[in-house]
N, CA, C and O atoms as a MOPAC input file, in Angstrom:
PM7 MOZYME 1SCF
protein

 N      0.86100 1    -1.15900 1     0.00000 1
 C      0.00000 1     0.00000 1     0.00000 1
 C      0.91000 1     1.22600 1     0.00000 1
 O      1.72300 1     1.38000 1     0.91200 1
 N      0.79800 1     2.07100 1    -0.96800 1
 C      1.68600 1     3.21400 1    -1.08600 1
 C      0.97300 1     4.50900 1    -0.72200 1
 O     -0.08100 1     4.83400 1    -1.27000 1
 N      1.56400 1     5.23200 1     0.20500 1
 C      1.05900 1     6.55600 1     0.56400 1
 C      1.82300 1     7.58500 1    -0.25500 1
 O      2.95100 1     7.33000 1    -0.67800 1
 N      1.22300 1     8.73400 1    -0.47900 1
 C      1.95200 1     9.78500 1    -1.17100 1
 C      3.19600 1    10.17200 1    -0.37500 1
 O      3.25000 1     9.98200 1     0.84000 1
 N      4.16300 1    10.69800 1    -1.04800 1
 C      5.36800 1    11.17600 1    -0.38200 1
 C      4.99800 1    12.31900 1     0.55800 1
 O      4.11300 1    13.11600 1     0.24700 1
 N      5.68400 1    12.40500 1     1.73200 1
 C      5.42900 1    13.53500 1     2.61200 1
 C      5.61500 1    14.84700 1     1.86000 1
 O      6.55700 1    15.01100 1     1.08400 1
 N      4.70500 1    15.76500 1     2.10400 1
 C      4.76900 1    17.06000 1     1.46100 1
 C      4.17000 1    17.09900 1     0.07000 1
 O      4.14100 1    18.16200 1    -0.55000 1
 N      3.68400 1    15.95700 1    -0.44900 1
 C      3.07600 1    15.96900 1    -1.77100 1
 C      1.74600 1    16.69700 1    -1.70200 1
 O      1.16200 1    16.84700 1    -0.62900 1
 N      1.27900 1    17.14100 1    -2.84200 1
 C      0.08500 1    17.98500 1    -2.89500 1
 C     -1.16600 1    17.26900 1    -2.40500 1
 O     -1.99700 1    17.88200 1    -1.73400 1
 N     -1.31900 1    16.00700 1    -2.72000 1
 C     -2.56400 1    15.31900 1    -2.39000 1
 C     -2.30900 1    14.17600 1    -1.41800 1
 O     -1.83900 1    13.10700 1    -1.80800 1
 N     -2.62500 1    14.41300 1    -0.15600 1
 C     -2.51100 1    13.34700 1     0.83600 1
 C     -3.62100 1    12.34500 1     0.58800 1
 O     -4.73600 1    12.72300 1     0.22600 1
 N     -3.32900 1    11.09500 1     0.77800 1
 C     -4.32900 1    10.04400 1     0.61000 1
 C     -5.24700 1    10.03000 1     1.81300 1
 O     -4.78100 1    10.05900 1     2.95200 1
 N     -6.53700 1     9.98700 1     1.57300 1
 C     -7.52000 1     9.90300 1     2.65200 1
 C     -7.42100 1     8.52700 1     3.31100 1
 O     -7.18600 1     7.51900 1     2.64400 1
 N     -7.60100 1     8.50600 1     4.60600 1
 C     -7.50100 1     7.29400 1     5.40500 1
 C     -8.70500 1     7.21400 1     6.32800 1
 O     -9.04000 1     8.18300 1     7.00900 1
 N     -9.35700 1     6.04900 1     6.34800 1
 C    -10.46200 1     5.79000 1     7.26300 1
 C    -10.03100 1     4.63100 1     8.15300 1
 O     -9.58300 1     3.59600 1     7.66000 1
 N    -10.16800 1     4.80600 1     9.46500 1
 C     -9.79600 1     3.77000 1    10.42800 1
 C    -11.03900 1     3.30200 1    11.15900 1
 O    -11.81800 1     4.11200 1    11.66200 1
 N    -11.22100 1     1.97900 1    11.21400 1
 C    -12.34700 1     1.49900 1    12.01600 1
 C    -11.95900 1     1.62300 1    13.49100 1
 O    -10.79800 1     1.88400 1    13.80700 1
 N    -12.91000 1     1.44100 1    14.37500 1
 C    -12.70400 1     1.69900 1    15.79600 1
 C    -11.62400 1     0.80000 1    16.39400 1
 O    -10.87300 1     1.25100 1    17.25800 1
 N    -11.52500 1    -0.45100 1    15.96200 1
 C    -10.48000 1    -1.32100 1    16.49600 1
 C     -9.09200 1    -0.82400 1    16.13300 1
 O     -8.17700 1    -0.89900 1    16.95200 1
 N     -8.92300 1    -0.32100 1    14.93000 1
 C     -7.63200 1     0.22000 1    14.51700 1
 C     -7.34500 1     1.51300 1    15.28700 1
 O     -6.20000 1     1.77000 1    15.65900 1
 N     -8.37600 1     2.32300 1    15.52800 1
 C     -8.20000 1     3.54400 1    16.32200 1
 C     -7.69000 1     3.17700 1    17.71500 1
 O     -6.77200 1     3.81500 1    18.23200 1
 N     -8.28200 1     2.15700 1    18.31600 1
 C     -7.81800 1     1.71700 1    19.63600 1
 C     -6.36900 1     1.23700 1    19.56700 1
 O     -5.56900 1     1.54500 1    20.45000 1
 N     -6.03400 1     0.48600 1    18.52400 1
 C     -4.64700 1     0.02900 1    18.36000 1
 C     -3.68500 1     1.20600 1    18.27500 1
 O     -2.59100 1     1.17000 1    18.83900 1
 N     -4.10000 1     2.24100 1    17.57200 1
 C     -3.24800 1     3.40500 1    17.34200 1
 C     -3.15200 1     4.30500 1    18.57100 1
 O     -2.06000 1     4.73000 1    18.94900 1
 N     -4.29200 1     4.59300 1    19.19000 1
 C     -4.33200 1     5.60300 1    20.24300 1
 C     -4.27200 1     5.05300 1    21.66800 1
 O     -3.96600 1     5.79500 1    22.60100 1
 N     -4.56100 1     3.76900 1    21.84700 1
 C     -4.58800 1     3.20900 1    23.20000 1
 C     -3.54000 1     2.11100 1    23.36700 1
 O     -2.68500 1     2.19300 1    24.24900 1
 N     -3.60700 1     1.09200 1    22.52700 1
 C     -2.82500 1    -0.11500 1    22.76300 1
 C     -1.39000 1    -0.05300 1    22.24800 1
 O     -0.60700 1    -0.96800 1    22.50600 1
 N     -1.03600 1     0.99100 1    21.53600 1
 C      0.31800 1     1.13200 1    20.97700 1
 C      0.71200 1    -0.13800 1    20.21700 1
 O      1.85200 1    -0.59400 1    20.31200 1
 N     -0.22400 1    -0.69900 1    19.47000 1
 C      0.01300 1    -1.90500 1    18.68100 1
 C      1.11100 1    -1.62400 1    17.65800 1
 O      1.05500 1    -0.63100 1    16.93100 1
 N      2.09200 1    -2.49400 1    17.61000 1
 C      3.22200 1    -2.30200 1    16.69000 1
 C      2.76700 1    -2.19600 1    15.24100 1
 O      3.37200 1    -1.46500 1    14.45500 1
 N      1.71600 1    -2.91000 1    14.88000 1
 C      1.23400 1    -2.87500 1    13.49100 1
 C      0.66800 1    -1.50400 1    13.13000 1
 O      0.65500 1    -1.13400 1    11.95600 1
 N      0.20200 1    -0.74700 1    14.11800 1
 C     -0.37000 1     0.57000 1    13.85400 1
 C      0.67700 1     1.68600 1    13.91400 1
 O      0.40300 1     2.80500 1    13.48100 1
 N      1.83600 1     1.40800 1    14.42900 1
 C      2.84000 1     2.45400 1    14.62600 1
 C      3.31000 1     3.14300 1    13.34700 1
 O      3.61300 1     4.33500 1    13.39900 1
 N      3.39000 1     2.46100 1    12.20100 1
 C      3.79000 1     3.17200 1    10.97700 1
 C      2.82900 1     4.30200 1    10.58700 1
 O      3.19000 1     5.17200 1     9.79500 1
 N      1.62400 1     4.29400 1    11.13300 1
 C      0.67300 1     5.36100 1    10.81700 1
 C      1.09400 1     6.70300 1    11.41500 1
 O      0.83900 1     7.74900 1    10.81900 1
 N      1.72900 1     6.68700 1    12.57400 1
 C      2.07600 1     7.94200 1    13.24900 1
 C      2.88700 1     8.88800 1    12.35900 1
 O      2.48200 1    10.03700 1    12.18500 1
 N      4.01400 1     8.45400 1    11.78900 1
 C      4.77400 1     9.40000 1    10.95300 1
 C      4.04300 1     9.76700 1     9.66000 1
 O      4.19500 1    10.88400 1     9.16400 1
 N      3.25900 1     8.85000 1     9.11300 1
 C      2.52100 1     9.15500 1     7.87800 1
 C      1.43800 1    10.20700 1     8.12300 1
 O      1.18300 1    11.05900 1     7.27200 1
 N      0.81400 1    10.13800 1     9.27600 1
 C     -0.19200 1    11.14500 1     9.63400 1
 C      0.48800 1    12.46800 1     9.98100 1
 O      0.03800 1    13.53300 1     9.56100 1
 N      1.56300 1    12.39200 1    10.74400 1
 C      2.27000 1    13.61200 1    11.15400 1
 C      2.85500 1    14.36500 1     9.96400 1
 O      2.87900 1    15.59500 1     9.95300 1
 N      3.32300 1    13.62600 1     8.96900 1
 C      3.94800 1    14.26300 1     7.79700 1
 C      2.91900 1    14.79800 1     6.80300 1
 O      3.25200 1    15.59300 1     5.92500 1
 N      1.67700 1    14.36200 1     6.94500 1
 C      0.65300 1    14.77600 1     5.99400 1
 C      0.55000 1    13.86200 1     4.78700 1
 O     -0.21500 1    14.14900 1     3.86600 1
 N      1.29800 1    12.77100 1     4.76800 1
 C      1.20600 1    11.82300 1     3.65600 1
 C     -0.16400 1    11.15300 1     3.63100 1
 O     -0.67800 1    10.80400 1     2.56900 1
 N     -0.74900 1    10.97900 1     4.82100 1
 C     -2.10400 1    10.44500 1     4.94600 1
 C     -2.94900 1    11.46100 1     5.70000 1
 O     -2.46500 1    12.15700 1     6.59300 1
 N     -4.20800 1    11.53200 1     5.32700 1
 C     -5.16000 1    12.44500 1     5.96900 1
 C     -6.28700 1    11.60100 1     6.55000 1
 O     -7.14600 1    11.10700 1     5.82000 1
 N     -6.27600 1    11.44200 1     7.87400 1
 C     -7.25800 1    10.62800 1     8.57700 1
 C     -8.57500 1    11.39000 1     8.62000 1
 O     -8.66800 1    12.45600 1     9.22900 1
 N     -9.58900 1    10.83700 1     7.96900 1
 C    -10.90700 1    11.46100 1     7.94700 1
 C    -11.88100 1    10.64100 1     8.78400 1
 O    -11.77800 1     9.41700 1     8.86400 1
 N    -12.82500 1    11.33800 1     9.40300 1
 C    -13.82800 1    10.66600 1    10.22900 1
 C    -15.10900 1    11.49400 1    10.22000 1
 O    -15.06900 1    12.72400 1    10.25200 1
 N    -16.22100 1    10.81500 1    10.17600 1
 C    -17.52200 1    11.46300 1    10.31500 1
 C    -17.85400 1    11.53800 1    11.80500 1
 O    -17.32800 1    10.74800 1    12.59000 1
 N    -18.71200 1    12.46700 1    12.20500 1
 C    -19.03400 1    12.61700 1    13.63000 1
 C    -19.48600 1    11.31900 1    14.30800 1
 O    -19.15500 1    11.09600 1    15.47300 1
 N    -20.21900 1    10.47500 1    13.61900 1
 C    -20.68800 1     9.22100 1    14.23700 1
 C    -19.53000 1     8.30200 1    14.61100 1
 O    -19.66600 1     7.47600 1    15.51400 1
 N    -18.41800 1     8.43000 1    13.94300 1
 C    -17.25200 1     7.59800 1    14.27400 1
 C    -16.68000 1     8.00000 1    15.63400 1
 O    -16.23900 1     7.15000 1    16.40700 1
 N    -16.69400 1     9.28600 1    15.91200 1
 C    -16.23900 1     9.74400 1    17.23300 1
 C    -17.21000 1     9.27100 1    18.30900 1
 O    -16.79300 1     8.84500 1    19.38600 1
 N    -18.50500 1     9.34600 1    18.01300 1
 C    -19.52200 1     8.88100 1    18.95800 1
 C    -19.31300 1     7.39400 1    19.26200 1
 O    -19.39500 1     6.97400 1    20.41600 1
 N    -19.04500 1     6.60900 1    18.22900 1
 C    -18.80300 1     5.17700 1    18.44800 1
 C    -17.56300 1     4.96000 1    19.30000 1
 O    -17.57700 1     4.13000 1    20.20900 1
 N    -16.48700 1     5.69500 1    19.01900 1
 C    -15.26600 1     5.55800 1    19.82200 1
 C    -15.54700 1     5.89800 1    21.27900 1
 O    -15.10000 1     5.19000 1    22.18200 1
 N    -16.28100 1     6.96800 1    21.51000 1
 C    -16.61000 1     7.35000 1    22.89000 1
 C    -17.40000 1     6.24800 1    23.58900 1
 O    -17.16700 1     5.95700 1    24.76200 1
 N    -18.33100 1     5.64100 1    22.86700 1
 C    -19.12800 1     4.54500 1    23.43200 1
 C    -18.22900 1     3.35100 1    23.78100 1
 O    -18.35300 1     2.76700 1    24.85700 1
 N    -17.33400 1     3.00100 1    22.87100 1
 C    -16.43900 1     1.85600 1    23.08100 1
 C    -15.49400 1     2.12100 1    24.25300 1
 O    -15.19400 1     1.21100 1    25.02500 1
 N    -15.03200 1     3.34600 1    24.38600 1
 C    -14.13300 1     3.67400 1    25.50200 1
 C    -14.82500 1     3.50700 1    26.85000 1
 O    -14.15700 1     3.40000 1    27.87800 1
 N    -16.13600 1     3.48400 1    26.85600 1
 C    -16.89100 1     3.27000 1    28.08100 1
 C    -17.15600 1     1.80900 1    28.40400 1
 O    -17.71000 1     1.50700 1    29.46100 1
 N    -16.77600 1     0.89700 1    27.52200 1
 C    -17.00100 1    -0.52500 1    27.77900 1
 C    -16.19900 1    -0.96800 1    29.00000 1
 O    -15.05500 1    -0.54800 1    29.17000 1
 N    -16.78700 1    -1.81600 1    29.85400 1
 C    -16.07600 1    -2.27700 1    31.05200 1
 C    -14.75500 1    -2.99800 1    30.74100 1
 O    -13.80900 1    -2.91200 1    31.52400 1
 N    -14.68500 1    -3.69100 1    29.62800 1
 C    -13.45000 1    -4.41300 1    29.30000 1
 C    -12.34200 1    -3.47900 1    28.80300 1
 O    -11.17800 1    -3.87700 1    28.75600 1
 N    -12.68700 1    -2.26000 1    28.43700 1
 C    -11.68500 1    -1.30300 1    27.95800 1
 C    -11.06900 1    -0.51800 1    29.12700 1
 O     -9.90000 1    -0.13700 1    29.06400 1
 N    -11.83200 1    -0.28200 1    30.16900 1
 C    -11.35700 1     0.52200 1    31.30300 1
 C    -10.01900 1     0.02800 1    31.86900 1
 O     -9.13200 1     0.85100 1    32.09800 1
 N     -9.83300 1    -1.27800 1    32.10500 1
 C     -8.53700 1    -1.71500 1    32.63100 1
 C     -7.37700 1    -1.47300 1    31.65700 1
 O     -6.24600 1    -1.21700 1    32.07200 1
 N     -7.67700 1    -1.55900 1    30.36400 1
 C     -6.63800 1    -1.29600 1    29.35800 1
 C     -6.24100 1     0.16900 1    29.36000 1
 O     -5.05900 1     0.50000 1    29.26600 1
 N     -7.22900 1     1.04400 1    29.46800 1
 C     -6.93200 1     2.47600 1    29.54900 1
 C     -6.08400 1     2.77300 1    30.78600 1
 O     -5.10700 1     3.51900 1    30.72600 1
 N     -6.48100 1     2.17400 1    31.89800 1
 C     -5.73200 1     2.37100 1    33.14200 1
 C     -4.29800 1     1.86600 1    32.99500 1
 O     -3.35900 1     2.53600 1    33.42600 1
 N     -4.12400 1     0.70000 1    32.39400 1
 C     -2.79300 1     0.12400 1    32.18300 1
 C     -1.89200 1     1.08500 1    31.40800 1
 O     -0.71600 1     1.24400 1    31.73600 1
 N     -2.44700 1     1.71800 1    30.38600 1
 C     -1.66600 1     2.63600 1    29.55600 1
 C     -1.65900 1     4.06900 1    30.10300 1
 O     -1.07300 1     4.96300 1    29.49300 1
 N     -2.30300 1     4.28400 1    31.24100 1
 C     -2.30800 1     5.60400 1    31.85600 1
 C     -3.12100 1     6.61900 1    31.08000 1
 O     -2.77400 1     7.79900 1    31.03200 1
 N     -4.19400 1     6.16400 1    30.47700 1
 C     -5.03300 1     7.02900 1    29.64000 1
 C     -6.45100 1     7.11500 1    30.19100 1
 O     -6.94100 1     6.19100 1    30.84000 1
 N     -7.08600 1     8.22500 1    29.92200 1
 C     -8.50300 1     8.37500 1    30.22800 1
 C     -9.25200 1     8.41600 1    28.89800 1
 O     -8.65400 1     8.69700 1    27.85900 1
 N    -10.54800 1     8.13900 1    28.92300 1
 C    -11.32300 1     8.28600 1    27.68800 1
 C    -11.19200 1     9.69300 1    27.09800 1
 O    -11.11500 1     9.84900 1    25.87900 1
 N    -11.16600 1    10.70200 1    27.94700 1
 C    -11.04700 1    12.07900 1    27.45800 1
 C     -9.73400 1    12.29700 1    26.71200 1
 O     -9.70600 1    13.00800 1    25.70800 1
 N     -8.64600 1    11.69400 1    27.19200 1
 C     -7.35800 1    11.83800 1    26.50800 1
 C     -7.37400 1    11.15900 1    25.14200 1
 O     -6.82100 1    11.68300 1    24.17500 1
 N     -8.00500 1    10.00100 1    25.06800 1
 C     -8.09300 1     9.29600 1    23.79100 1
 C     -8.93000 1    10.10200 1    22.80500 1
 O     -8.56300 1    10.23800 1    21.63800 1
 N    -10.04600 1    10.63100 1    23.27200 1
 C    -10.89600 1    11.45000 1    22.40000 1
 C    -10.16800 1    12.72300 1    21.97100 1
 O    -10.33200 1    13.17400 1    20.83800 1
 N     -9.37800 1    13.29700 1    22.85100 1
 C     -8.59700 1    14.48100 1    22.49700 1
 C     -7.57900 1    14.13600 1    21.40100 1
 O     -7.38800 1    14.91500 1    20.46800 1
 N     -6.92900 1    12.98000 1    21.51000 1
 C     -5.97300 1    12.55000 1    20.48600 1
 C     -6.69400 1    12.29800 1    19.16500 1
 O     -6.18600 1    12.64800 1    18.09900 1
 N     -7.86700 1    11.69700 1    19.23500 1
 C     -8.68200 1    11.46700 1    18.04100 1
 C     -9.00700 1    12.80600 1    17.37300 1
 O     -8.82000 1    12.97000 1    16.16800 1
 N     -9.48800 1    13.74800 1    18.16300 1
 C     -9.86200 1    15.06600 1    17.62600 1
 C     -8.66300 1    15.78200 1    17.00500 1
 O     -8.80100 1    16.46200 1    15.98800 1
 N     -7.50000 1    15.62900 1    17.61200 1
 C     -6.30000 1    16.31700 1    17.12900 1
 C     -5.79700 1    15.74100 1    15.81200 1
 O     -5.17600 1    16.44900 1    15.02000 1
 N     -6.06200 1    14.46100 1    15.57600 1
 C     -5.48400 1    13.80800 1    14.40200 1
 C     -6.45400 1    13.61400 1    13.24800 1
 O     -6.03000 1    13.34200 1    12.12500 1
 N     -7.74200 1    13.74900 1    13.50600 1
 C     -8.72100 1    13.50400 1    12.44300 1
 C     -9.17200 1    14.80700 1    11.80400 1
 O     -9.10100 1    15.88100 1    12.40200 1
 N     -9.63400 1    14.67700 1    10.58300 1
 C    -10.28800 1    15.75500 1     9.86100 1
 C    -11.75500 1    15.34400 1     9.77200 1
 O    -12.09100 1    14.36900 1     9.10000 1
 N    -12.61700 1    16.08200 1    10.44400 1
 C    -14.03200 1    15.73500 1    10.45500 1
 C    -14.66200 1    16.10900 1     9.12300 1
 O    -14.49600 1    17.22100 1     8.61900 1
 N    -15.38800 1    15.14800 1     8.57000 1
 C    -16.08700 1    15.33800 1     7.30200 1
 C    -17.54000 1    14.94600 1     7.49500 1
 O    -17.89300 1    14.28900 1     8.47400 1
 N    -18.36400 1    15.34700 1     6.56900 1
 C    -19.79200 1    15.01700 1     6.63100 1
 C    -19.99200 1    13.51600 1     6.44100 1
 O    -19.19900 1    12.86000 1     5.76500 1
 N    -21.04500 1    12.98100 1     7.03400 1
 C    -21.35800 1    11.56600 1     6.80300 1
 C    -21.54400 1    11.30100 1     5.30900 1
 O    -22.01600 1    12.15800 1     4.56200 1
 N    -21.16800 1    10.11500 1     4.90300 1
 C    -21.24900 1     9.74600 1     3.48700 1
 C    -22.57500 1     9.05000 1     3.19000 1
 O    -23.17100 1     8.43000 1     4.07100 1
 N    -23.02800 1     9.15700 1     1.95400 1
 C    -24.21500 1     8.38900 1     1.55800 1
 C    -23.87900 1     6.89700 1     1.51300 1
 O    -22.71400 1     6.50700 1     1.44300 1
 N    -24.90600 1     6.09300 1     1.55200 1
 C    -24.74100 1     4.63100 1     1.53700 1
 C    -24.03300 1     4.20800 1     0.24900 1
 O    -24.42200 1     4.59800 1    -0.85200 1
 N    -22.99800 1     3.41100 1     0.41200 1
 C    -22.23300 1     2.89900 1    -0.73000 1
 C    -22.94400 1     1.68500 1    -1.31700 1
 O    -23.80500 1     1.08200 1    -0.67600 1
 N    -22.57300 1     1.34000 1    -2.53300 1
 C    -23.17000 1     0.16300 1    -3.17300 1
 C    -22.64900 1    -1.12700 1    -2.55300 1
 O    -23.30300 1    -2.16500 1    -2.65800 1
 N    -21.49000 1    -1.08400 1    -1.91200 1
 C    -20.95500 1    -2.24800 1    -1.19800 1
 C    -21.54200 1    -2.22600 1     0.20800 1
 O    -21.28100 1    -1.30300 1     0.98100 1
 N    -22.32800 1    -3.23500 1     0.53500 1
 C    -23.01400 1    -3.27400 1     1.82600 1
 C    -22.38800 1    -4.34100 1     2.69900 1
 O    -22.20100 1    -5.48300 1     2.27900 1
 N    -22.06500 1    -3.94900 1     3.92700 1
 C    -21.42800 1    -4.84000 1     4.89500 1
 C    -22.48300 1    -5.61100 1     5.68200 1
 O    -23.54700 1    -5.08200 1     6.00400 1
 N    -22.17100 1    -6.86600 1     5.98300 1
 C    -23.09000 1    -7.67300 1     6.79000 1
 C    -23.19600 1    -7.15500 1     8.21400 1
 O    -24.19800 1    -7.38700 1     8.89100 1
 N    -22.16100 1    -6.45200 1     8.67100 1
 C    -22.17500 1    -5.86000 1    10.00700 1
 C    -22.56400 1    -4.38800 1     9.87300 1
 O    -21.75400 1    -3.57800 1     9.42300 1
 N    -23.78600 1    -4.03200 1    10.25400 1
 C    -24.24000 1    -2.65400 1    10.05500 1
 C    -23.38300 1    -1.62300 1    10.79300 1
 O    -23.32900 1    -0.46700 1    10.37500 1
 N    -22.71500 1    -2.01300 1    11.87800 1
 C    -21.85400 1    -1.08300 1    12.60500 1
 C    -20.65900 1    -0.63700 1    11.76300 1
 O    -20.10300 1     0.43800 1    11.99000 1
 N    -20.26900 1    -1.45400 1    10.80300 1
 C    -19.10000 1    -1.14300 1     9.97700 1
 C    -19.45200 1    -0.38900 1     8.69900 1
 O    -18.55700 1     0.07700 1     7.99400 1
 N    -20.73300 1    -0.26300 1     8.39200 1
 C    -21.12500 1     0.36500 1     7.13100 1
 C    -20.63400 1     1.80800 1     7.02600 1
 O    -20.23400 1     2.25100 1     5.95000 1
 N    -20.66200 1     2.54100 1     8.13700 1
 C    -20.24900 1     3.94200 1     8.08500 1
 C    -18.79700 1     4.09900 1     7.61900 1
 O    -18.46700 1     5.07800 1     6.95000 1
 N    -17.93900 1     3.15500 1     7.96200 1
 C    -16.53500 1     3.23000 1     7.55000 1
 C    -16.40900 1     2.96000 1     6.04800 1
 O    -15.63100 1     3.60800 1     5.34700 1
 N    -17.17900 1     2.00600 1     5.58300 1
 C    -17.18600 1     1.67200 1     4.15100 1
 C    -17.72900 1     2.85100 1     3.35100 1
 O    -17.14000 1     3.25000 1     2.34500 1
 N    -18.83600 1     3.40000 1     3.79400 1
 C    -19.45400 1     4.52100 1     3.08300 1
 C    -18.47900 1     5.69200 1     2.94100 1
 O    -18.33900 1     6.27000 1     1.86300 1
 N    -17.81000 1     6.03000 1     4.04200 1
 C    -16.88900 1     7.16200 1     4.01400 1
 C    -15.68800 1     6.86400 1     3.11700 1
 O    -15.24800 1     7.72600 1     2.35600 1
 N    -15.16900 1     5.65900 1     3.20700 1
 C    -14.01500 1     5.28900 1     2.37700 1
 C    -14.37900 1     5.33100 1     0.89500 1
 O    -13.58400 1     5.79500 1     0.07800 1
 N    -15.56100 1     4.85700 1     0.54300 1
 C    -15.98400 1     4.88500 1    -0.85900 1
 C    -16.13300 1     6.33100 1    -1.33500 1
 O    -15.65300 1     6.67800 1    -2.41400 1
 N    -16.78500 1     7.16400 1    -0.55100 1
 C    -16.99900 1     8.54700 1    -0.96400 1
 C    -15.67900 1     9.28300 1    -1.21500 1
 O    -15.59100 1    10.11800 1    -2.11500 1
 N    -14.66200 1     8.97100 1    -0.42200 1
 C    -13.38800 1     9.69800 1    -0.50500 1
 C    -12.28300 1     8.89200 1    -1.19200 1
 O    -11.13200 1     9.32800 1    -1.22200 1
 N    -12.61900 1     7.72300 1    -1.74300 1
 C    -11.61800 1     6.85300 1    -2.38400 1
 C    -10.41500 1     6.68000 1    -1.46600 1
 O     -9.26700 1     6.87700 1    -1.86300 1
 N    -10.71000 1     6.31000 1    -0.24300 1
 C     -9.71500 1     6.26700 1     0.82300 1
 C     -9.13300 1     4.87200 1     1.02000 1
 O     -9.64700 1     3.87500 1     0.51500 1
 N     -8.06000 1     4.84700 1     1.76200 1
 C     -7.54600 1     3.60400 1     2.32600 1
 C     -8.41400 1     3.33100 1     3.54600 1
 O     -8.65100 1     4.23400 1     4.34800 1
 N     -8.89100 1     2.10100 1     3.69700 1
 C     -9.71000 1     1.71200 1     4.84200 1
 C     -8.96500 1     0.63000 1     5.60500 1
 O     -8.71700 1    -0.45400 1     5.07700 1
 N     -8.60600 1     0.93000 1     6.85300 1
 C     -7.94400 1    -0.06200 1     7.68900 1
 C     -8.95300 1    -0.63600 1     8.66800 1
 O     -9.63200 1     0.09800 1     9.38600 1
 N     -9.04100 1    -1.96400 1     8.68600 1
 C    -10.01300 1    -2.65000 1     9.52300 1
 C     -9.51500 1    -4.04600 1     9.84300 1
 O     -8.79000 1    -4.65500 1     9.05600 1
 N     -9.91100 1    -4.54900 1    11.01000 1
 C     -9.65100 1    -5.94100 1    11.38100 1
 C    -10.92100 1    -6.77900 1    11.24200 1
 O    -10.88600 1    -7.99900 1    11.39900 1
 N    -12.02000 1    -6.12900 1    10.95200 1
 C    -13.32200 1    -6.79400 1    10.91000 1
 C    -13.42200 1    -7.68300 1     9.67200 1
 O    -13.24300 1    -7.21300 1     8.54900 1
 N    -13.70200 1    -8.94400 1     9.87900 1
 C    -13.77900 1    -9.90400 1     8.77400 1
 C    -14.87700 1    -9.54300 1     7.77500 1
 O    -14.72300 1    -9.76800 1     6.57500 1
 N    -15.97600 1    -8.98800 1     8.26200 1
 C    -17.06000 1    -8.59800 1     7.35000 1
 C    -16.58200 1    -7.52000 1     6.38600 1
 O    -16.98300 1    -7.50800 1     5.22200 1
 N    -15.73300 1    -6.61900 1     6.85700 1
 C    -15.17600 1    -5.57000 1     5.99600 1
 C    -14.12400 1    -6.16500 1     5.06700 1
 O    -14.11900 1    -5.88900 1     3.86800 1
 N    -13.24600 1    -6.97100 1     5.61900 1
 C    -12.15800 1    -7.54400 1     4.82100 1
 C    -12.68900 1    -8.41700 1     3.68200 1
 O    -12.06400 1    -8.50100 1     2.62500 1
 N    -13.82200 1    -9.05700 1     3.89000 1
 C    -14.42000 1    -9.87800 1     2.83000 1
 C    -14.88700 1    -9.03700 1     1.64000 1
 O    -15.06800 1    -9.56300 1     0.54200 1
 N    -15.07900 1    -7.75000 1     1.85200 1
 C    -15.52900 1    -6.85300 1     0.77900 1
 C    -14.35600 1    -6.23900 1     0.00600 1
 O    -14.56500 1    -5.39300 1    -0.86400 1
 N    -13.16000 1    -6.64800 1     0.30900 1
 C    -11.94700 1    -6.03800 1    -0.26500 1
 C    -12.01100 1    -5.88100 1    -1.78000 1
 O    -11.74200 1    -4.79600 1    -2.29500 1
 N    -12.36400 1    -6.94500 1    -2.50500 1
 C    -12.38300 1    -6.88200 1    -3.98200 1
 C    -13.46600 1    -5.93700 1    -4.48900 1
 O    -13.23100 1    -5.16400 1    -5.41700 1
 N    -14.64900 1    -5.99500 1    -3.88700 1
 C    -15.73000 1    -5.09800 1    -4.30800 1
 C    -15.37000 1    -3.64900 1    -4.04100 1
 O    -15.70500 1    -2.76800 1    -4.83300 1
 N    -14.69100 1    -3.39500 1    -2.93300 1
 C    -14.31600 1    -2.02500 1    -2.59100 1
 C    -13.17700 1    -1.51900 1    -3.46800 1
 O    -13.10900 1    -0.32600 1    -3.76600 1
 N    -12.29400 1    -2.40000 1    -3.87700 1
 C    -11.19600 1    -1.99100 1    -4.74400 1
 C    -11.73900 1    -1.40600 1    -6.05000 1
 O    -11.21000 1    -0.42000 1    -6.56300 1
 N    -12.79100 1    -2.01400 1    -6.58000 1
 C    -13.42600 1    -1.52000 1    -7.80400 1
 C    -13.99400 1    -0.11400 1    -7.58800 1
 O    -14.09400 1     0.67100 1    -8.53100 1
 N    -14.36400 1     0.19500 1    -6.34400 1
 C    -14.93800 1     1.49900 1    -6.01900 1
 C    -13.86300 1     2.51000 1    -5.57900 1
 O    -14.18900 1     3.60600 1    -5.12500 1
 N    -12.59500 1     2.13900 1    -5.71500 1
 C    -11.50700 1     3.07100 1    -5.40400 1
 C    -11.03700 1     3.03400 1    -3.96700 1
 O    -10.35700 1     3.95200 1    -3.50800 1
 N    -11.39400 1     1.97700 1    -3.25100 1
 C    -11.00500 1     1.86300 1    -1.84100 1
 C     -9.99600 1     0.72600 1    -1.70100 1
 O    -10.19900 1    -0.37900 1    -2.20500 1
 N     -8.91400 1     1.02800 1    -1.01100 1
 C     -7.92600 1     0.01000 1    -0.68900 1
 C     -8.17500 1    -0.41700 1     0.75300 1
 O     -8.12800 1     0.41000 1     1.66400 1
 N     -8.44100 1    -1.70600 1     0.96400 1
 C     -8.75900 1    -2.23600 1     2.29500 1
 C     -7.58800 1    -3.08400 1     2.76800 1
 O     -7.05400 1    -3.90700 1     2.02400 1
 N     -7.19700 1    -2.86600 1     4.02900 1
 C     -6.11000 1    -3.64700 1     4.61100 1
 C     -6.30500 1    -3.73400 1     6.12300 1
 O     -7.07100 1    -2.97700 1     6.71900 1
 N     -5.59000 1    -4.67700 1     6.71700 1
 C     -5.57900 1    -4.82700 1     8.17300 1
 C     -4.58600 1    -3.87000 1     8.82100 1
 O     -4.82400 1    -3.33800 1     9.90500 1
 N     -3.48000 1    -3.66800 1     8.13800 1
 C     -2.42300 1    -2.76500 1     8.62700 1
 C     -1.86100 1    -2.00100 1     7.45200 1
 O     -2.07600 1    -2.36400 1     6.29500 1
 N     -1.15000 1    -0.95500 1     7.75400 1
 C     -0.57500 1    -0.15100 1     6.68400 1
 C      0.82900 1    -0.59100 1     6.39000 1
 O      1.48100 1    -0.02700 1     5.51200 1

């Protein structure tokens, strides 16, 4: 998966599902670490619709997430602040022709299709749509 060179005129749009966001902002997952310099340099432009932030806030409130946040010395507010600092908020996208079996993941697909973005997801329902989404200008992967 090739990102534009840092400083190039057109940064590639990037959509991250909530699990990848947690990997990036909470769990310091090694697979997500290459995203940090690409986002910082402007080679990738992380886009998110308001509902994606709402979903992240909801997930950060899950009882199984609280011990992980505590382990990493983070609060939900700090994670949301990092999300806000790194994302470019865009309007919700219309329904794409590629429909996911998991309705919770449809918003990520819709946004990626509208912006011809790279979509990073661990969700099998999303990954199964890889070929259909490629035809629509979306590159789907588990990691960058």
